[in-house]
C-alpha positions as CSV (number, residue, x, y, z in Angstrom):
1,M,-27.8,58.8,-229.2
2,N,-30.1,61.9,-229.3
3,A,-33.0,63.1,-227.2
4,I,-35.8,64.6,-229.2
5,V,-37.6,67.2,-227.0
6,F,-40.9,68.0,-228.6
7,D,-44.0,70.1,-227.9
8,L,-47.4,70.2,-229.6
9,E,-49.9,73.0,-229.9
10,L,-53.6,72.1,-230.7
11,I,-56.6,74.0,-232.0
12,K,-58.8,75.3,-229.3
13,R,-62.0,73.2,-229.0
14,F,-65.3,74.9,-228.3
15,R,-67.8,72.0,-227.9
16,K,-68.1,68.3,-227.2
17,G,-67.5,66.1,-230.1
18,Q,-64.9,68.3,-231.7
19,L,-61.8,66.2,-232.4
20,S,-58.4,67.5,-231.2
21,E,-56.0,68.5,-233.9
22,I,-52.3,69.3,-233.8
23,V,-51.6,72.7,-235.3
24,E,-47.9,73.0,-234.5
25,I,-44.9,70.7,-233.8
26,G,-41.8,72.2,-232.3
27,A,-38.8,70.1,-231.4
28,C,-35.1,70.2,-230.4
29,K,-32.5,67.5,-231.1
30,V,-30.2,67.2,-228.1
31,S,-27.0,65.2,-228.4
32,L,-26.7,63.2,-225.2
33,N,-22.9,62.8,-225.8
34,E,-22.2,66.5,-226.5
35,K,-24.8,67.7,-224.0
36,K,-26.1,70.4,-226.3
37,I,-28.9,71.3,-228.7
38,I,-27.7,70.4,-232.2
39,D,-30.8,71.0,-234.3
40,Q,-34.3,72.3,-234.3
41,F,-37.6,71.5,-236.0
42,Q,-40.8,73.6,-236.3
43,I,-43.8,73.2,-238.6
44,Y,-47.4,74.4,-238.6
45,I,-50.2,72.0,-239.6
46,T,-53.5,72.8,-241.3
47,P,-56.5,71.3,-239.6
48,K,-58.8,69.1,-241.7
49,S,-61.2,72.0,-242.1
50,G,-58.4,74.3,-243.3
51,Y,-59.5,76.9,-240.7
52,V,-57.6,78.0,-237.6
53,S,-59.7,80.3,-235.3
54,K,-58.3,83.7,-234.4
55,S,-58.3,82.6,-230.7
56,T,-56.1,79.6,-231.5
57,R,-53.7,81.7,-233.6
58,K,-53.5,84.3,-230.9
59,F,-52.9,81.7,-228.2
60,I,-50.0,79.9,-230.0
61,K,-48.7,83.1,-231.6
62,M,-49.5,81.9,-235.1
63,T,-49.6,84.6,-237.9
64,K,-51.6,84.6,-241.1
65,E,-48.4,84.0,-243.0
66,D,-47.7,80.9,-240.8
67,L,-51.1,79.6,-241.7
68,K,-50.4,80.1,-245.5
69,N,-47.2,78.0,-245.1
70,A,-48.9,75.2,-243.0
71,V,-49.0,71.7,-244.4
72,T,-51.3,68.8,-243.9
73,F,-51.0,66.5,-240.9
74,H,-49.7,63.7,-243.2
75,Q,-47.0,65.9,-244.6
76,G,-46.1,67.4,-241.2
77,I,-45.9,64.1,-239.3
78,H,-43.8,62.5,-242.0
79,Q,-41.4,65.4,-242.1
80,F,-41.1,65.2,-238.3
81,A,-40.5,61.4,-238.4
82,N,-37.9,61.8,-241.1
83,W,-36.1,64.5,-239.2
84,L,-35.8,62.4,-236.0
85,G,-33.0,60.2,-237.4
86,D,-32.4,56.5,-236.5
87,D,-31.4,56.4,-232.8
88,Y,-33.3,58.6,-230.4
89,F,-35.4,59.0,-227.3
90,L,-38.6,61.0,-227.7
91,C,-39.1,63.4,-224.7
92,A,-41.9,65.7,-223.7
93,W,-43.2,67.6,-220.7
94,G,-46.0,65.3,-219.6
95,K,-48.1,62.5,-221.2
96,D,-50.6,64.5,-223.2
97,D,-48.4,65.0,-226.3
98,K,-47.9,61.3,-226.6
99,A,-51.6,60.7,-226.5
100,H,-52.3,63.4,-229.1
101,I,-49.7,62.0,-231.6
102,I,-51.1,58.4,-231.2
103,N,-54.7,59.7,-231.5
104,Q,-54.3,61.6,-234.7
105,C,-52.1,59.0,-236.3
106,V,-54.7,56.3,-235.5
107,R,-57.4,58.6,-237.0
108,N,-55.3,59.1,-240.2
109,K,-54.1,55.5,-240.4
110,I,-50.5,56.5,-240.1
111,N,-47.9,53.9,-239.0
112,L,-46.5,54.5,-235.5
113,D,-43.3,52.4,-235.7
114,W,-41.3,55.6,-235.6
115,F,-42.9,56.8,-232.3
116,K,-40.6,54.9,-229.9
117,N,-38.6,55.4,-226.7
118,Y,-41.0,57.9,-225.3
119,N,-40.0,59.5,-222.0
120,D,-42.1,61.9,-219.8
121,I,-39.4,64.1,-218.4
122,Q,-41.9,66.2,-216.5
123,K,-42.2,63.6,-213.8
124,Q,-38.5,63.0,-213.4
125,I,-37.5,66.7,-213.3
126,G,-40.5,67.6,-211.1
127,E,-39.3,65.1,-208.5
128,L,-35.8,66.7,-208.6
129,L,-37.2,70.2,-208.2
130,V,-39.9,69.7,-205.6
131,V,-39.5,67.3,-202.7
132,D,-42.6,65.2,-202.0
133,N,-44.3,66.6,-205.0
134,N,-47.5,64.7,-205.8
135,S,-48.8,67.0,-208.5
136,Q,-47.6,67.8,-212.0
137,I,-45.4,70.9,-212.1
138,G,-45.9,73.3,-215.0
139,L,-43.1,74.2,-217.4
140,K,-43.0,77.8,-216.4
141,N,-42.8,77.0,-212.7
142,A,-40.1,74.3,-213.4
143,L,-38.0,76.9,-215.3
144,N,-38.4,79.4,-212.4
145,I,-37.4,76.9,-209.7
146,A,-34.5,75.6,-211.8
147,G,-33.2,79.2,-212.3
148,I,-33.5,79.0,-216.1
149,E,-34.6,82.2,-218.0
150,P,-37.3,81.2,-220.5
151,V,-36.8,82.0,-224.1
152,G,-39.5,83.0,-226.6
153,K,-43.2,82.9,-225.9
154,A,-45.2,80.5,-223.8
155,H,-47.6,78.2,-225.8
156,R,-45.5,78.4,-228.9
157,G,-44.4,74.9,-229.8
158,I,-40.8,75.6,-230.7
159,D,-40.2,77.9,-227.8
160,D,-41.7,75.5,-225.3
161,A,-39.5,72.7,-226.8
162,I,-36.4,74.8,-226.4
163,N,-37.2,75.7,-222.8
164,T,-37.9,72.0,-222.0
165,A,-34.6,71.1,-223.7
166,H,-32.8,73.5,-221.4
167,L,-34.3,71.7,-218.4
168,L,-33.3,68.4,-219.8
169,L,-29.7,69.6,-220.2
170,K,-29.6,71.0,-216.7
171,F,-30.5,67.5,-215.3
172,I,-29.0,65.4,-218.1
173,D,-26.7,63.4,-215.8
174,T,-29.6,62.5,-213.5
175,L,-32.3,61.6,-216.0
176,K,-33.0,58.0,-217.0
177,F,-34.2,57.3,-220.5
178,N,-36.3,54.2,-221.3
179,K,-36.7,52.3,-224.5
180,N,-40.2,51.3,-225.5
181,N,-42.8,51.2,-228.3
182,V,-46.4,52.2,-228.7
183,T,-48.5,49.3,-227.5
184,N,-51.6,47.8,-229.0
185,K,-53.5,48.8,-225.9
186,E,-52.5,52.5,-226.4
187,I,-53.7,52.3,-230.0
188,S,-57.0,50.7,-229.0
189,Q,-57.6,53.3,-226.3
190,Q,-57.2,56.2,-228.8
191,F,-59.3,54.3,-231.4
192,I,-62.1,54.0,-228.9
193,K,-61.7,57.6,-227.8
194,N,-62.0,58.8,-231.4
195,K,-65.2,56.8,-231.9
196,Q,-66.7,58.3,-228.7
197,T,-65.8,61.8,-229.8
198,I,-67.4,61.3,-233.2
199,Q,-70.5,59.9,-231.6
200,Q,-70.7,63.0,-229.3
201,N,-70.4,65.2,-232.4
202,K,-73.4,63.4,-234.0
203,I,-75.5,63.9,-230.9
204,Y,-74.5,67.6,-230.8
205,Q,-75.3,68.1,-234.5
206,A,-78.7,66.4,-234.1
207,S,-79.5,68.7,-231.1
208,V,-78.6,71.7,-233.1
209,S,-80.7,70.7,-236.1
210,K,-83.8,70.4,-233.8
211,Q,-83.4,73.9,-232.5
C-alpha cells in the first residue's frame, strides 16, 4: 500500500467570478511498507485561457519553458490518475486541495472514481506537533517544529509535496489512514459553487460593460 502525498498550485485570481484553476500538480509516492519515497510526479497544466500571469508564474516558480511544456487539465489529471497505481491513500496538507480537484473535475465532467481514500494529514500531524492546537498549522511552521530542513522552494507543488512527505515519514507509525470515496454531497457542493462563481462573473462583466 502506498501513500500519495500531493500538492496543487493554482492561478492567482484577481476578481470575483474568476474560476480557480490548477496550474501544477506535484506528488510523491511513499511506500508504507518500506517507509520511503519511491517515486515522484510533477506536471504543469495550462489554464483554459492558455495564459498564466507573470505574478502566478513568479509565485509558483514557473518558467516560460515550463509553460510551453504544460498540458491541458484533462491530460494532466488523467496522467496523474494513471500514475497513482491501484492501491493507495491520497494525502495532502489540509482540505483545500481535495476541494479544488473535485471542483475542476466536476466542471470538466471528469469521473472521480480514482479520487479515493483521501486523508488530511495536516490535522493529525498538527495535533502531534502542537498541544491543544485549535488552528491549522502551516507547512513551513510544521517542518520547523518537527526539525525537518525544507527542500526546494515554497509554493512549488513538487517541493511542497516532498516536504509534506518527509513529515508523513517522520510520523508514519502514528498516523491513521482512512478509506473513503468522494460523496454525492461533495460533488453537489462543488457544482453549486461553480454555478455561483459563473453568476458572479456575469454580474462583474455586466458592470464593466456599463462603465
